[in-house]
N, C-alpha and C positions, 0 to 999 in steps of 0.2 A: 720974762726971764726964763733963760734958758740955761739947763745942767751939761755939765762935761763929766764922762766918765770916760773908762780905760775900759775896753775889751779883748783888749789882746795885749801879750807881751811875747817880744821872740828875742832871742840873742842871735848877731849876725859878726861873724867870724871875718873878718879880711885878710886874705895870705898875696903875698907876693910872691911869682910862678915866673920870674926871668926879669928879661927884657927885650923891650922890641927895638927894634931898627935902629929908631932914633932916637932912643936912650930911656921912654919913659916905661916906667914898671907894667909889667901885667898881672892884672890882679883878678884874682879868686876869691868868691864868694861863698862860705856855706850861714846858710840861717837855720837854725836849731828853734822849734816853735814848745810850747805848752812850758813856757817858764813862767813860773809862779809870777803874783804882781809885786809882793813884797821883798821879792832877790832884790838887795842891796849892789852897789857899783862894785863892792870888795870880790863880794861871792861870783857876782858876774866875772870879772874880772881874772880871779883866779879858776874858776872853771875853762876859761878862755883859755887860759898858762896851761891847764890840764890836758884840756885836748890840742892842743899845737903841740904839745910835744909827743905824740900822737903821730906828728903826720911830716913830710918833708920839705913842706911849701914851711919860708918865716911869716908870722905873726906877724902883721905892720897895725893894725885897728880891731877893734871890739865894740860893737856899737851896740844900744838897747833901741828896740825898734817897739814902739809903743800906740798900737791901734786906737783911736777915742771915738768914743758916739757924742753925737750932744741931741738930747731930749727937750721938749718946753716943760716947765716945773709948771 
């Protein structure tokens, strides 16, 4: 039997930086590392909103990125 564990958590902010010629949005991503494992969705959302207020781009998505490993038990 194997056990899964979370080894790293990152917060990714996705911004819209205009439109391409065909009308699709140009996306820019900023990833913040060393996020606490216990950070809630509300805390991450509030952090993303606060950081996006410092940027000139429009925040369109906030993502929690978890890296996990698997070990034999």
